A tleap script that builds the chain and sets N, CA, C and O, in Angstrom:
source leaprc.protein.ff14SB
mol = sequence {
  NMET SER ALA THR PHE ALA ASP ARG ALA PHE
  ASP LEU GLN GLN GLN GLY HIE ASP PRO ASP
  ASP ILE ALA THR GLN LEU VAL LYS GLU GLY
  ALA SER PRO GLY LEU ALA ARG ILE CYS VAL
  ARG ASP LEU ASP TRP GLN SER SER GLU HIE
  GLU ASP GLY SER ALA SER ASP ASP SER GLY
  VAL ALA LEU LEU TRP LEU VAL GLY GLY VAL
  LEU VAL THR VAL VAL THR PHE ALA ALA ALA
  ALA GLY GLY GLY LYS PHE ILE ILE ALA VAL
  GLY PRO ILE VAL TYR GLY LEU SER ARG LEU
  LEU ARG CARG
}
set mol.1.N position { -163.094 -81.889 -9.570 }
set mol.1.CA position { -163.483 -80.705 -8.811 }
set mol.1.C position { -162.916 -80.515 -7.673 }
set mol.1.O position { -162.445 -81.480 -7.071 }
set mol.2.N position { -162.846 -79.202 -7.139 }
set mol.2.CA position { -162.086 -78.613 -5.940 }
set mol.2.C position { -162.967 -79.279 -4.582 }
set mol.2.O position { -164.179 -79.139 -4.420 }
set mol.3.N position { -162.294 -79.825 -3.917 }
set mol.3.CA position { -162.934 -80.133 -2.623 }
set mol.3.C position { -163.402 -79.087 -1.851 }
set mol.3.O position { -164.402 -79.256 -1.154 }
set mol.4.N position { -162.757 -77.919 -1.882 }
set mol.4.CA position { -162.930 -77.056 -1.058 }
set mol.4.C position { -164.478 -76.341 -1.484 }
set mol.4.O position { -165.384 -76.096 -0.688 }
set mol.5.N position { -164.485 -76.109 -2.870 }
set mol.5.CA position { -165.686 -75.488 -3.424 }
set mol.5.C position { -166.933 -76.618 -3.113 }
set mol.5.O position { -168.035 -76.221 -2.735 }
set mol.6.N position { -166.686 -77.839 -3.281 }
set mol.6.CA position { -167.841 -78.850 -3.212 }
set mol.6.C position { -168.026 -78.746 -1.787 }
set mol.6.O position { -169.220 -78.666 -1.499 }
set mol.7.N position { -167.270 -78.721 -0.829 }
set mol.7.CA position { -167.551 -78.507 0.690 }
set mol.7.C position { -168.182 -77.342 0.913 }
set mol.7.O position { -169.069 -77.378 1.765 }
set mol.8.N position { -167.934 -76.167 0.300 }
set mol.8.CA position { -168.690 -75.057 0.390 }
set mol.8.C position { -169.931 -75.017 0.022 }
set mol.8.O position { -170.709 -74.306 0.658 }
set mol.9.N position { -170.375 -75.774 -1.084 }
set mol.9.CA position { -171.642 -75.957 -1.767 }
set mol.9.C position { -172.486 -76.740 -0.838 }
set mol.9.O position { -173.671 -76.468 -0.645 }
set mol.10.N position { -171.896 -77.662 -0.297 }
set mol.10.CA position { -172.710 -78.471 0.771 }
set mol.10.C position { -173.059 -78.023 1.741 }
set mol.10.O position { -174.125 -78.368 2.251 }
set mol.11.N position { -172.103 -76.947 2.382 }
set mol.11.CA position { -172.438 -76.246 3.603 }
set mol.11.C position { -173.691 -75.243 3.330 }
set mol.11.O position { -174.616 -75.129 4.133 }
set mol.12.N position { -173.625 -74.659 2.324 }
set mol.12.CA position { -174.605 -73.689 1.753 }
set mol.12.C position { -175.984 -74.321 1.484 }
set mol.12.O position { -177.025 -73.687 1.657 }
set mol.13.N position { -175.947 -75.631 1.041 }
set mol.13.CA position { -177.288 -76.209 0.886 }
set mol.13.C position { -177.670 -76.620 2.305 }
set mol.13.O position { -178.872 -76.657 2.567 }
set mol.14.N position { -176.755 -76.942 3.279 }
set mol.14.CA position { -177.345 -77.290 4.488 }
set mol.14.C position { -177.954 -76.259 5.305 }
set mol.14.O position { -178.778 -76.480 6.191 }
set mol.15.N position { -177.406 -74.858 4.886 }
set mol.15.CA position { -177.870 -73.571 5.543 }
set mol.15.C position { -179.250 -73.377 4.851 }
set mol.15.O position { -180.003 -72.565 5.389 }
set mol.16.N position { -179.710 -74.054 3.657 }
set mol.16.CA position { -181.002 -73.874 3.146 }
set mol.16.C position { -181.054 -72.981 1.812 }
set mol.16.O position { -182.097 -72.508 1.361 }
set mol.17.N position { -179.982 -72.842 1.334 }
set mol.17.CA position { -179.656 -71.952 0.284 }
set mol.17.C position { -180.155 -72.747 -1.071 }
set mol.17.O position { -179.872 -73.942 -1.155 }
set mol.18.N position { -180.856 -72.143 -2.082 }
set mol.18.CA position { -181.119 -72.872 -3.311 }
set mol.18.C position { -180.029 -72.828 -4.502 }
set mol.18.O position { -179.141 -71.985 -4.633 }
set mol.19.N position { -180.268 -73.796 -5.235 }
set mol.19.CA position { -178.935 -74.020 -6.173 }
set mol.19.C position { -178.500 -72.644 -6.906 }
set mol.19.O position { -177.315 -72.400 -7.133 }
set mol.20.N position { -179.424 -71.868 -7.217 }
set mol.20.CA position { -179.003 -70.533 -7.962 }
set mol.20.C position { -178.055 -69.692 -6.995 }
set mol.20.O position { -176.989 -69.232 -7.406 }
set mol.21.N position { -178.496 -69.519 -5.702 }
set mol.21.CA position { -177.845 -68.776 -4.758 }
set mol.21.C position { -176.443 -69.652 -4.347 }
set mol.21.O position { -175.484 -69.042 -3.873 }
set mol.22.N position { -176.396 -70.946 -4.536 }
set mol.22.CA position { -175.157 -71.490 -4.213 }
set mol.22.C position { -174.194 -71.344 -5.218 }
set mol.22.O position { -173.022 -71.118 -4.919 }
set mol.23.N position { -174.632 -71.468 -6.590 }
set mol.23.CA position { -173.746 -71.429 -7.792 }
set mol.23.C position { -173.112 -69.823 -7.651 }
set mol.23.O position { -171.943 -69.492 -7.849 }
set mol.24.N position { -174.248 -68.951 -7.249 }
set mol.24.CA position { -173.804 -67.457 -7.421 }
set mol.24.C position { -172.535 -67.232 -6.399 }
set mol.24.O position { -171.451 -66.751 -6.731 }
set mol.25.N position { -172.888 -67.664 -5.138 }
set mol.25.CA position { -171.899 -67.749 -3.914 }
set mol.25.C position { -170.521 -68.269 -4.218 }
set mol.25.O position { -169.451 -67.784 -3.849 }
set mol.26.N position { -170.705 -69.222 -4.874 }
set mol.26.CA position { -169.279 -70.111 -5.090 }
set mol.26.C position { -168.600 -69.257 -6.242 }
set mol.26.O position { -167.390 -69.183 -6.030 }
set mol.27.N position { -168.981 -68.602 -7.373 }
set mol.27.CA position { -168.447 -67.865 -8.280 }
set mol.27.C position { -167.931 -66.667 -7.652 }
set mol.27.O position { -166.800 -66.274 -7.938 }
set mol.28.N position { -168.739 -65.989 -6.731 }
set mol.28.CA position { -168.109 -64.782 -5.758 }
set mol.28.C position { -166.842 -65.319 -4.908 }
set mol.28.O position { -165.885 -64.582 -4.673 }
set mol.29.N position { -166.899 -66.435 -4.539 }
set mol.29.CA position { -165.793 -66.855 -3.700 }
set mol.29.C position { -164.582 -67.524 -4.716 }
set mol.29.O position { -163.724 -68.244 -4.208 }
set mol.30.N position { -164.576 -67.275 -5.980 }
set mol.30.CA position { -163.624 -67.599 -6.788 }
set mol.30.C position { -163.720 -68.773 -7.920 }
set mol.30.O position { -162.902 -68.885 -8.833 }
set mol.31.N position { -164.757 -69.565 -7.737 }
set mol.31.CA position { -165.293 -70.674 -8.558 }
set mol.31.C position { -165.495 -70.231 -9.862 }
set mol.31.O position { -166.030 -69.129 -9.982 }
set mol.32.N position { -165.141 -70.930 -11.005 }
set mol.32.CA position { -165.326 -70.577 -12.310 }
set mol.32.C position { -167.072 -70.850 -12.423 }
set mol.32.O position { -167.584 -71.659 -11.650 }
set mol.33.N position { -167.868 -70.155 -13.379 }
set mol.33.CA position { -169.276 -70.764 -13.357 }
set mol.33.C position { -169.390 -71.990 -13.810 }
set mol.33.O position { -170.456 -72.487 -13.448 }
set mol.34.N position { -168.694 -72.740 -14.497 }
set mol.34.CA position { -168.591 -74.059 -14.915 }
set mol.34.C position { -168.516 -74.949 -13.680 }
set mol.34.O position { -169.402 -75.793 -13.545 }
set mol.35.N position { -167.482 -74.845 -12.696 }
set mol.35.CA position { -167.154 -75.375 -11.597 }
set mol.35.C position { -168.352 -75.387 -10.646 }
set mol.35.O position { -168.743 -76.360 -10.002 }
set mol.36.N position { -168.915 -74.062 -10.657 }
set mol.36.CA position { -170.062 -73.638 -9.558 }
set mol.36.C position { -171.281 -74.694 -10.088 }
set mol.36.O position { -171.932 -75.378 -9.299 }
set mol.37.N position { -171.467 -74.711 -11.473 }
set mol.37.CA position { -172.689 -75.703 -11.823 }
set mol.37.C position { -172.406 -77.205 -11.573 }
set mol.37.O position { -173.304 -78.004 -11.310 }
set mol.38.N position { -171.063 -77.544 -11.675 }
set mol.38.CA position { -170.833 -78.816 -11.387 }
set mol.38.C position { -171.027 -79.273 -9.816 }
set mol.38.O position { -171.520 -80.349 -9.478 }
set mol.39.N position { -170.564 -78.286 -8.948 }
set mol.39.CA position { -170.826 -78.578 -7.603 }
set mol.39.C position { -172.237 -78.619 -7.348 }
set mol.39.O position { -172.711 -79.490 -6.618 }
set mol.40.N position { -173.011 -77.656 -7.949 }
set mol.40.CA position { -174.590 -77.725 -7.545 }
set mol.40.C position { -175.207 -78.918 -8.277 }
set mol.40.O position { -176.220 -79.416 -7.786 }
set mol.41.N position { -174.692 -79.430 -9.417 }
set mol.41.CA position { -175.344 -80.569 -9.834 }
set mol.41.C position { -174.985 -81.631 -9.002 }
set mol.41.O position { -175.905 -82.367 -8.645 }
set mol.42.N position { -173.653 -81.920 -8.544 }
set mol.42.CA position { -173.454 -82.766 -7.779 }
set mol.42.C position { -174.286 -83.134 -6.364 }
set mol.42.O position { -174.552 -84.258 -5.939 }
set mol.43.N position { -174.602 -81.875 -5.791 }
set mol.43.CA position { -175.421 -81.819 -4.634 }
set mol.43.C position { -176.767 -82.223 -4.950 }
set mol.43.O position { -177.405 -82.911 -4.152 }
set mol.44.N position { -177.312 -81.800 -6.193 }
set mol.44.CA position { -178.732 -82.192 -6.469 }
set mol.44.C position { -178.766 -83.618 -6.743 }
set mol.44.O position { -179.843 -84.170 -6.519 }
set mol.45.N position { -177.808 -84.329 -7.181 }
set mol.45.CA position { -177.753 -85.796 -7.384 }
set mol.45.C position { -177.740 -86.355 -5.893 }
set mol.45.O position { -178.534 -87.229 -5.543 }
set mol.46.N position { -176.857 -85.839 -5.091 }
set mol.46.CA position { -176.738 -86.526 -3.667 }
set mol.46.C position { -178.155 -86.222 -2.905 }
set mol.46.O position { -178.700 -87.025 -2.149 }
set mol.47.N position { -178.554 -85.187 -3.167 }
set mol.47.CA position { -179.744 -85.067 -2.336 }
set mol.47.C position { -181.025 -85.895 -2.639 }
set mol.47.O position { -181.825 -86.296 -1.793 }
set mol.48.N position { -181.101 -86.115 -4.183 }
set mol.48.CA position { -182.124 -86.810 -4.720 }
set mol.48.C position { -181.944 -88.291 -4.252 }
set mol.48.O position { -182.886 -88.988 -3.878 }
set mol.49.N position { -180.667 -88.696 -4.308 }
set mol.49.CA position { -180.421 -90.229 -3.873 }
set mol.49.C position { -180.748 -90.409 -2.533 }
set mol.49.O position { -181.236 -91.503 -2.247 }
set mol.50.N position { -180.574 -89.481 -1.519 }
set mol.50.CA position { -180.720 -89.915 -0.195 }
set mol.50.C position { -182.101 -89.345 0.313 }
set mol.50.O position { -182.389 -89.607 1.481 }
set mol.51.N position { -182.885 -88.681 -0.346 }
set mol.51.CA position { -184.234 -88.106 0.189 }
set mol.51.C position { -185.102 -89.369 0.459 }
set mol.51.O position { -185.679 -89.564 1.529 }
set mol.52.N position { -185.135 -90.095 -0.467 }
set mol.52.CA position { -186.152 -91.279 -0.446 }
set mol.52.C position { -185.309 -92.589 0.066 }
set mol.52.O position { -185.919 -93.652 0.179 }
set mol.53.N position { -184.294 -92.541 0.291 }
set mol.53.CA position { -183.366 -93.871 0.672 }
set mol.53.C position { -182.883 -94.491 -0.638 }
set mol.53.O position { -182.165 -95.483 -0.508 }
set mol.54.N position { -183.126 -94.118 -1.748 }
set mol.54.CA position { -182.624 -94.911 -3.006 }
set mol.54.C position { -182.462 -94.121 -4.186 }
set mol.54.O position { -182.918 -92.979 -4.129 }
set mol.55.N position { -181.878 -94.508 -5.299 }
set mol.55.CA position { -181.666 -94.042 -6.386 }
set mol.55.C position { -182.345 -94.732 -7.466 }
set mol.55.O position { -181.648 -95.616 -7.963 }
set mol.56.N position { -183.322 -94.613 -7.901 }
set mol.56.CA position { -184.167 -95.260 -8.857 }
set mol.56.C position { -183.329 -95.350 -10.111 }
set mol.56.O position { -183.174 -96.461 -10.617 }
set mol.57.N position { -182.753 -94.245 -10.678 }
set mol.57.CA position { -182.152 -94.211 -11.803 }
set mol.57.C position { -181.174 -95.226 -11.923 }
set mol.57.O position { -181.106 -96.053 -12.831 }
set mol.58.N position { -180.200 -95.078 -10.665 }
set mol.58.CA position { -179.046 -96.359 -10.428 }
set mol.58.C position { -179.513 -97.621 -10.520 }
set mol.58.O position { -178.853 -98.451 -11.144 }
set mol.59.N position { -180.510 -97.905 -10.023 }
set mol.59.CA position { -181.182 -99.384 -9.763 }
set mol.59.C position { -181.602 -99.717 -11.344 }
set mol.59.O position { -181.438 -100.855 -11.785 }
set mol.60.N position { -182.130 -98.693 -12.129 }
set mol.60.CA position { -182.579 -99.051 -13.548 }
set mol.60.C position { -181.268 -99.602 -14.262 }
set mol.60.O position { -181.177 -100.668 -14.869 }
set mol.61.N position { -180.225 -98.605 -14.053 }
set mol.61.CA position { -178.958 -99.024 -14.773 }
set mol.61.C position { -178.445 -100.138 -14.421 }
set mol.61.O position { -177.895 -100.809 -15.294 }
set mol.62.N position { -178.489 -100.585 -13.161 }
set mol.62.CA position { -178.006 -101.933 -12.697 }
set mol.62.C position { -178.639 -103.138 -13.317 }
set mol.62.O position { -178.127 -104.174 -13.741 }
set mol.63.N position { -179.779 -102.773 -13.268 }
set mol.63.CA position { -180.936 -103.883 -13.606 }
set mol.63.C position { -180.610 -104.097 -15.210 }
set mol.63.O position { -180.526 -105.226 -15.695 }
set mol.64.N position { -180.456 -103.032 -15.889 }
set mol.64.CA position { -179.951 -103.316 -17.415 }
set mol.64.C position { -178.654 -103.938 -17.480 }
set mol.64.O position { -178.560 -104.778 -18.375 }
set mol.65.N position { -177.551 -103.741 -16.722 }
set mol.65.CA position { -176.369 -104.559 -16.792 }
set mol.65.C position { -176.477 -105.951 -16.529 }
set mol.65.O position { -175.855 -106.812 -17.150 }
set mol.66.N position { -177.394 -106.193 -15.462 }
set mol.66.CA position { -177.630 -107.526 -15.087 }
set mol.66.C position { -178.344 -108.157 -16.089 }
set mol.66.O position { -177.913 -109.215 -16.548 }
set mol.67.N position { -179.391 -107.657 -16.503 }
set mol.67.CA position { -180.207 -108.187 -17.741 }
set mol.67.C position { -179.485 -108.452 -19.066 }
set mol.67.O position { -179.689 -109.407 -19.817 }
set mol.68.N position { -178.684 -107.539 -19.218 }
set mol.68.CA position { -177.707 -107.752 -20.373 }
set mol.68.C position { -176.914 -108.864 -20.510 }
set mol.68.O position { -176.866 -109.662 -21.445 }
set mol.69.N position { -176.203 -108.830 -19.327 }
set mol.69.CA position { -175.237 -109.724 -19.222 }
set mol.69.C position { -175.730 -111.266 -19.217 }
set mol.69.O position { -175.163 -112.222 -19.747 }
set mol.70.N position { -177.041 -111.255 -18.412 }
set mol.70.CA position { -177.669 -112.601 -18.498 }
set mol.70.C position { -178.101 -113.018 -19.855 }
set mol.70.O position { -177.894 -114.155 -20.280 }
set mol.71.N position { -178.713 -112.074 -20.543 }
set mol.71.CA position { -178.887 -112.330 -22.138 }
set mol.71.C position { -177.914 -112.606 -22.904 }
set mol.71.O position { -178.047 -113.501 -23.739 }
set mol.72.N position { -176.772 -111.922 -22.790 }
set mol.72.CA position { -175.577 -112.451 -23.510 }
set mol.72.C position { -175.388 -113.830 -23.339 }
set mol.72.O position { -175.406 -114.656 -24.252 }
set mol.73.N position { -175.203 -114.067 -22.127 }
set mol.73.CA position { -174.997 -115.414 -21.625 }
set mol.73.C position { -175.928 -116.615 -22.204 }
set mol.73.O position { -175.526 -117.672 -22.692 }
set mol.74.N position { -177.158 -116.225 -22.043 }
set mol.74.CA position { -178.220 -117.203 -22.591 }
set mol.74.C position { -178.171 -117.347 -24.159 }
set mol.74.O position { -178.161 -118.466 -24.672 }
set mol.75.N position { -178.141 -116.226 -24.889 }
set mol.75.CA position { -178.112 -116.292 -26.310 }
set mol.75.C position { -176.720 -117.119 -26.768 }
set mol.75.O position { -176.789 -118.156 -27.427 }
set mol.76.N position { -175.598 -116.597 -26.384 }
set mol.76.CA position { -174.582 -117.493 -26.887 }
set mol.76.C position { -174.456 -118.915 -26.581 }
set mol.76.O position { -173.934 -119.738 -27.334 }
set mol.77.N position { -175.095 -119.225 -25.134 }
set mol.77.CA position { -175.251 -120.655 -24.972 }
set mol.77.C position { -176.249 -121.346 -25.860 }
set mol.77.O position { -176.050 -122.508 -26.214 }
set mol.78.N position { -177.166 -120.768 -26.180 }
set mol.78.CA position { -178.149 -121.344 -26.945 }
set mol.78.C position { -177.633 -121.562 -28.544 }
set mol.78.O position { -177.951 -122.538 -29.223 }
set mol.79.N position { -176.759 -120.437 -29.009 }
set mol.79.CA position { -176.201 -120.617 -30.114 }
set mol.79.C position { -174.938 -121.795 -30.270 }
set mol.79.O position { -174.633 -122.393 -31.302 }
set mol.80.N position { -174.394 -121.908 -29.089 }
set mol.80.CA position { -173.232 -122.913 -29.155 }
set mol.80.C position { -173.884 -124.468 -28.681 }
set mol.80.O position { -173.156 -125.414 -28.380 }
set mol.81.N position { -175.156 -124.518 -28.680 }
set mol.81.CA position { -175.896 -125.783 -28.235 }
set mol.81.C position { -175.265 -127.014 -28.978 }
set mol.81.O position { -175.343 -128.099 -28.402 }
set mol.82.N position { -174.697 -126.957 -30.104 }
set mol.82.CA position { -174.205 -128.039 -30.933 }
set mol.82.C position { -172.918 -128.509 -30.793 }
set mol.82.O position { -172.359 -129.285 -31.568 }
set mol.83.N position { -172.356 -127.921 -29.575 }
set mol.83.CA position { -170.744 -128.067 -29.348 }
set mol.83.C position { -169.730 -126.643 -29.493 }
set mol.83.O position { -168.508 -126.655 -29.342 }
set mol.84.N position { -170.511 -125.513 -29.802 }
set mol.84.CA position { -169.542 -124.466 -29.936 }
set mol.84.C position { -169.114 -123.640 -28.739 }
set mol.84.O position { -169.347 -124.077 -27.612 }
set mol.85.N position { -168.614 -122.685 -28.875 }
set mol.85.CA position { -168.134 -121.795 -27.721 }
set mol.85.C position { -169.121 -120.718 -27.439 }
set mol.85.O position { -169.709 -120.086 -28.316 }
set mol.86.N position { -169.276 -120.537 -26.047 }
set mol.86.CA position { -170.285 -119.372 -25.683 }
set mol.86.C position { -169.715 -118.614 -24.682 }
set mol.86.O position { -168.751 -119.008 -24.026 }
set mol.87.N position { -170.321 -117.424 -24.511 }
set mol.87.CA position { -169.766 -116.384 -23.489 }
set mol.87.C position { -170.685 -116.365 -22.126 }
set mol.87.O position { -171.910 -116.251 -22.084 }
set mol.88.N position { -169.874 -116.490 -21.138 }
set mol.88.CA position { -170.397 -116.311 -19.737 }
set mol.88.C position { -170.139 -114.753 -19.374 }
set mol.88.O position { -168.979 -114.425 -19.123 }
set mol.89.N position { -171.051 -113.885 -19.337 }
set mol.89.CA position { -170.946 -112.534 -19.265 }
set mol.89.C position { -170.832 -112.136 -17.625 }
set mol.89.O position { -171.553 -111.307 -17.070 }
set mol.90.N position { -169.754 -112.921 -16.978 }
set mol.90.CA position { -169.591 -112.652 -15.710 }
set mol.90.C position { -169.587 -111.185 -15.253 }
set mol.90.O position { -170.319 -110.799 -14.342 }
set mol.91.N position { -168.755 -110.393 -15.902 }
set mol.91.CA position { -168.562 -108.827 -15.590 }
set mol.91.C position { -169.969 -108.036 -15.454 }
set mol.91.O position { -170.374 -107.582 -14.384 }
set mol.92.N position { -170.564 -107.948 -16.515 }
set mol.92.CA position { -171.794 -107.348 -16.441 }
set mol.92.C position { -172.846 -107.840 -15.302 }
set mol.92.O position { -173.487 -107.086 -14.570 }
set mol.93.N position { -172.885 -109.059 -15.305 }
set mol.93.CA position { -173.896 -109.742 -14.218 }
set mol.93.C position { -173.259 -109.407 -12.809 }
set mol.93.O position { -173.980 -108.930 -11.933 }
set mol.94.N position { -172.129 -109.611 -12.614 }
set mol.94.CA position { -171.568 -109.134 -11.084 }
set mol.94.C position { -171.787 -107.559 -10.929 }
set mol.94.O position { -172.238 -107.006 -9.926 }
set mol.95.N position { -171.423 -107.008 -11.991 }
set mol.95.CA position { -171.597 -105.482 -11.712 }
set mol.95.C position { -173.071 -105.107 -11.399 }
set mol.95.O position { -173.458 -104.488 -10.408 }
set mol.96.N position { -173.878 -105.624 -12.488 }
set mol.96.CA position { -175.276 -105.242 -12.251 }
set mol.96.C position { -175.745 -105.733 -10.578 }
set mol.96.O position { -176.398 -104.966 -9.870 }
set mol.97.N position { -175.436 -106.695 -10.244 }
set mol.97.CA position { -175.824 -107.334 -9.076 }
set mol.97.C position { -175.149 -106.373 -7.888 }
set mol.97.O position { -175.765 -105.970 -6.902 }
set mol.98.N position { -173.864 -106.116 -8.170 }
set mol.98.CA position { -173.385 -105.355 -6.983 }
set mol.98.C position { -174.008 -104.089 -6.702 }
set mol.98.O position { -174.236 -103.645 -5.577 }
set mol.99.N position { -174.296 -103.479 -7.920 }
set mol.99.CA position { -175.173 -101.990 -7.749 }
set mol.99.C position { -176.374 -102.327 -7.208 }
set mol.99.O position { -176.855 -101.557 -6.376 }
set mol.100.N position { -177.038 -103.455 -7.547 }
set mol.100.CA position { -178.451 -103.594 -6.997 }
set mol.100.C position { -178.257 -103.873 -5.373 }
set mol.100.O position { -179.051 -103.306 -4.623 }
set mol.101.N position { -177.304 -104.665 -4.840 }
set mol.101.CA position { -177.262 -104.955 -3.584 }
set mol.101.C position { -176.887 -103.869 -2.891 }
set mol.101.O position { -177.265 -103.753 -1.725 }
set mol.102.N position { -176.095 -102.909 -3.485 }
set mol.102.CA position { -175.543 -101.725 -2.707 }
set mol.102.C position { -176.526 -100.907 -2.107 }
set mol.102.O position { -176.147 -100.092 -1.265 }
set mol.103.N position { -177.799 -100.989 -2.415 }
set mol.103.CA position { -179.015 -100.373 -1.929 }
set mol.103.C position { -179.044 -100.652 -0.304 }
set mol.103.O position { -179.980 -100.233 0.378 }
savepdb mol mol.pdb
quit
């Protein structure tokens, strides 16, 4: 995405313009309709994340990564109880924790 159109979209949002007005203005200034929609969509994501101080959707995804990693570790450990090999899913666990702690 072009940084100049993204910056312009942010400026228009700060001035109180609604998403349709922002997209229309970006197209008038030379952005393609698709790029204008991306800029507006990114603004919507940023504003919804910062309005209440959290991003609940992101927390849910982070929790899924964490639980999934723990689940893979526990299930493979139980299956290997007789001396076989098991997986410690460090990547998903650390990723999930880092996303949760980032809040």
